[in-house]
C-alpha positions, -999 to +999 in steps of 0.1 A: +459-223-291+432-246-274+397-238-277+375-232-246+344-255-244+314-238-249+290-265-236+279-259-198+273-293-180+238-301-167+223-285-135+225-306-106+193-320-094+182-295-066+193-311-032+167-290-010+132-281-017+097-297-011+086-329-011+072-339-043+041-357-022+033-336+006+051-302+000+072-304+035+109-288+029+132-317+026+171-321+017+180-352-002+215-366+001+235-398+002+251-416+030+289-429+031+276-460+015+257-442-012+223-452+000+199-420-006+183-405+022+161-376+027+157-355+059+135-327+072+160-297+080+133-280+101+129-285+137+152-293+166+164-327+173+181-337+208+211-363+218+195-384+246+221-391+275+208-409+299+234-422+323+230-455+347+214-445+383+201-413+369+164-406+371+163-390+338+184-386+306+198-356+296+192-338+262+216-322+246+207-299+211+220-322+180+229-307+144+209-343+133+179-342+112+153-367+111+144-388+081+117-378+064+085-396+065+059-386+039+030-379+053+008-382+019+026-417+009+018-428+049-022-417+043-022-436+009-008-472+028-032-465+056-061-465+031-049-488+004 
């Protein structure tokens, strides 16, 4: 009879939590091409549909999330 392995694989890095720079809640993942992306899962986003000849766009709620722009890192870039 084969012995069961007793060693547990390492836990995966947390993909949801606070940004190390500014503390905002973020979700980290990868695109289908392997690019690492950090997004902000809070707040509502919209898809804009602006048909030709109409005076204004129609906004549809979206399940997408905006890319995270760390406020602390942006402030450091401005002052440096």
